[in-house]
GUZA-41734 format. One record per residue (C-alpha): x, y, z; residue in three letters. Coordinates in pm, whole numbers, plus 50000, padded with zeros to 5 digits. Layout:
residues N
XYZAla ...
end
This chain:
residues 174
534114926553291Unk 533644898853034Unk 533364911452690Unk 529774905652518Unk 529344881552215Unk 528414901151885Unk 526984891951542Unk 528614879551300Unk 529164916151161Unk 530314928951478Unk 527484952351482Unk 525214948351814Unk 525474923652135Unk 523874891652115Unk 522484888852387Unk 522244919652558Unk 520724923352894Unk 518414955152812Unk 517934979552582Unk 521274995352477Unk 521235031052438Unk 520795041952057Unk 520825007751921Unk 518055005051660Unk 515944971451776Unk 513234951651632Unk 510974934251794Unk 512834939352096Unk 515674924651960Unk 518944945651831Unk 518144949451468Unk 520394919051276Unk 520324895651521Unk 517154877551566Unk 517384853151272Unk 514894860750997Unk 512474880951154Unk 514534911351279Unk 514364934051030Unk 513504908750731Unk 510454904450475Unk 508244876750565Unk 508264868950208Unk 511924875050097Unk 513174866550414Unk 516204889750288Unk 515384923650498Unk 513124951650363Unk 511564947050068Unk 509944971149769Unk 507134960849506Unk 508154963149157Unk 506294992048960Unk 505444971948646Unk 504034935448781Unk 503884945649165Unk 506524915849252Unk 508014914049602Unk 511574922249566Unk 514344927549818Unk 515594964349869Unk 518794959749759Unk 517854943449388Unk 517814967249093Unk 515564946048867Unk 512544928948922Unk 512884891749009Unk 509514880748852Unk 509374902448552Unk 512894917548513Unk 511434956648509Unk 513764980748651Unk 512914989949008Unk 514025026348983Unk 511185037048748Unk 510225075048808Unk 506885085448785Unk 504675116748873Unk 502525118149218Unk 499385112549063Unk 500545081548811Unk 502105067449129Unk 498875069249288Unk 496835056649018Unk 499355024748997Unk 499075020349364Unk 495565012649294Unk 496664975449200Unk 498864973149509Unk 499464939349645Unk 498634958549988Unk 495074964250036Unk 495374993350269Unk 498435009450026Unk 495395008449743Unk 492695024549977Unk 495065051850076Unk 495855057449708Unk 492055057849608Unk 491095086149893Unk 494145106949786Unk 493125103449452Unk 489755115449555Unk 491015144149742Unk 493415155149475Unk 490695152249199Unk 492405145848901Unk 490035135348601Unk 492925113148502Unk 491935093448806Unk 488395088848692Unk 488665055748469Unk 491135038548683Unk 488875043848995Unk 485895033548804Unk 487565000548708Unk 488014992649043Unk 484874998249166Unk 483204972448955Unk 485484945949120Unk 483774925449320Unk 486964904549456Unk 487724928049781Unk 484754949749848Unk 486754974150053Unk 489034985849769Unk 485994990049590Unk 484155008549859Unk 487515032249846Unk 486845037149492Unk 483505047449497Unk 483945070749771Unk 487115089449590Unk 484545086849265Unk 482075109949479Unk 484645134649485Unk 484315140049108Unk 480275141049111Unk 478825161848832Unk 481045144648590Unk 479065123248343Unk 481175096048367Unk 481965096748733Unk 478315098448768Unk 477685070848560Unk 479665047548775Unk 478345059149127Unk 475255047448989Unk 476095013848885Unk 477985011149230Unk 474585014849378Unk 473904981449246Unk 476744964649317Unk 476934925549468Unk 478784938249787Unk 476674958150041Unk 479724977750130Unk 479944989449811Unk 476325002949765Unk 476145016350098Unk 479615037150009Unk 477865047249666Unk 474535054549853Unk 475855078550150Unk 477285107149943Unk 476905134950234Unk 479195110150443Unk 482935123450520Unk 485135143650268Unk 486055130349940Unk 488125103250037Unk 484615089850237Unk 486475090750577Unk 484485104850829Unk 
end
């Protein structure tokens, strides 16, 4: 039986005729053999990435310091502080999930960051998620003031999130 060619590291067959049992695969190809797209980050082209906790710069997973600002990528923080940080994450889905979790956890320290996010008009989905999270703090004078202001936000998505307090839970999803 002829021997199959392997990638330069000798890990995986370059042209496997079908799935190899136990072989990790990315987009149907053995991991590490599909050029820049298999297992790599689109932005850096260097494999998995992580976001800098200081400036939100995209870095390779192996980096220990941010390429943009030089901050350490090993910064530890408590869970609620991490969620507050994630409100500004470059990935909108991450920011929306962070807002939802902050609403569910009802930590008072989240009111001001959520309020700041709710006033923005650049991304109505982030702002609406912040408004839905602020609804969990109904009865708090600061949260109530920001909810009232959100009812006149330029985006209909945000105004609707502020005007429908009975819909969904603290995170606002049904």
